[in-house]
C-alpha positions as CSV (number, residue, x, y, z in Angstrom):
1,X,-46.5,-11.7,-11.7
2,X,-50.2,-11.0,-11.9
3,X,-52.4,-9.2,-9.8
4,X,-56.3,-8.9,-10.8
5,X,-55.5,-7.9,-14.7
6,X,-52.2,-7.0,-14.4
7,X,-48.9,-8.1,-15.6
8,X,-45.8,-7.0,-13.0
9,X,-42.3,-7.2,-14.0
10,X,-39.9,-5.0,-11.8
11,X,-37.1,-2.9,-12.7
12,X,-33.6,-3.7,-12.7
13,X,-32.0,0.0,-11.6
14,X,-29.9,1.6,-13.3
15,X,-26.2,2.8,-11.1
16,X,-26.0,6.2,-11.8
17,X,-22.5,8.1,-10.6
18,X,-22.8,9.1,-7.0
19,X,-21.8,12.9,-7.0
20,X,-20.7,14.4,-3.9
21,X,-23.0,17.7,-4.3
22,X,-26.1,15.2,-3.9
23,X,-25.7,12.8,-0.7
24,X,-27.5,9.0,-1.0
25,X,-30.3,8.9,1.9
26,X,-30.1,6.0,4.0
27,X,-34.3,6.0,5.1
28,X,-35.8,6.0,1.1
29,X,-35.8,2.7,-0.9
30,X,-37.6,2.7,-4.2
31,X,-38.5,-0.1,-6.4
32,X,-40.4,0.8,-10.0
33,X,-42.8,-2.1,-11.6
34,X,-44.0,-2.2,-14.9
35,X,-47.7,-3.0,-15.0
36,X,-49.0,-4.1,-18.3
37,X,-52.9,-5.1,-19.0
38,X,-54.6,-4.8,-22.8
39,X,-51.8,-2.8,-24.0
40,X,-51.9,-0.3,-21.9
41,X,-48.4,-0.2,-18.9
42,X,-48.2,1.8,-15.7
43,X,-45.0,2.7,-13.9
44,X,-45.4,1.8,-10.0
45,X,-42.8,3.8,-8.2
46,X,-42.9,1.8,-4.2
47,X,-41.6,4.5,-2.1
48,X,-40.2,3.0,1.6
49,X,-39.4,5.2,4.1
50,X,-37.9,4.3,7.5
51,X,-38.5,6.5,9.7
52,X,-36.2,7.0,13.2
53,X,-38.6,4.5,15.2
54,X,-38.1,1.8,13.0
55,X,-41.6,2.2,11.6
56,X,-42.0,2.3,7.7
57,X,-44.2,3.7,5.3
58,X,-45.0,3.1,2.1
59,X,-46.4,5.1,-1.0
60,X,-47.7,3.5,-4.4
61,X,-46.2,6.3,-7.2
62,X,-47.8,6.8,-10.3
63,X,-46.2,7.9,-13.3
64,X,-47.8,6.9,-17.1
65,X,-45.0,6.8,-20.5
66,X,-46.5,10.1,-21.2
67,X,-45.3,11.6,-17.9
68,X,-41.4,10.3,-18.8
69,X,-40.7,10.5,-21.9
70,X,-41.1,14.7,-21.2
71,X,-37.8,16.3,-21.9
72,X,-37.2,18.6,-18.7
């Protein structure tokens, strides 16, 4: 897909093992997209939060590859 001059590709979700200590949220969904333009690469996270009344809040979070390579 292409938006303006950015080429967009969805990332395949990695399946992590579920642990009993961390419950998964049923009201938050995240889709990750790689956007490229002029040999620059940016990761975009589209976060959708479903409120109790059924309405949705959508957030777009930008992460650069340098941030991703940080070892925590």
